[in-house]
C-alpha positions, 0 to 999 in steps of 0.5 A: 022190354020187348027185346028182353022178353024176346031172348031165350028164356035160359038167358041169365040176368047177367047176360041180359044186362051186358047185352049192348044191343039191349042196354047200351052203355050198361057195364059191369059195375052197373050190372052188379049194382042193378042186380043187388038192388033187385035182389037177383043173383047173376045166374037168375034165368029170364024164365024164373022172372015174372013179367013185373020183375022183368019190367023192374029190371029194365027200369032200374037198369035205366034209372041206375045208369043215370044215377051212375052218370051223375055220381061219376060227374060229382066224383063220388061214385066209388063212395056209393057202391053198394055191392061192387067190390065189398066184402060183407053184405051191407044189408045187415045179414053180414054174409061174405060177398061172392066175387066170381066170373059169371055168364057167357062174357065171364065178367066179374060179379059181385053178390051176397049169397044171403040176399041174392040166392045163387043157383049156380047155373052160370058160375065159372069155378 
């Protein structure tokens, strides 16, 4: 958590999760699923998170990475995606999932505009 807190406040959560110096092994699918679970848009800045939310980001990235590995070993990973490559929000708000490149690395992000409001600070149009 120290490494995350040491980053500039303007750093977005999608860039934090994709930073291999901090989250070794976290890839694009894990990034999207973790942000979905935490109801955070990819463009959310660290400055906009409470210390508790930063702690949850770190904890959930680790927990989901372990779950990802277990699901992959069982060949059931794709069946368990919650947001990645989905068309409509599975939480029930029925919003159309946004698929757009975000962050400095311009990796594809998938998020629900209803459940994970985006303020557009890192979206690539």
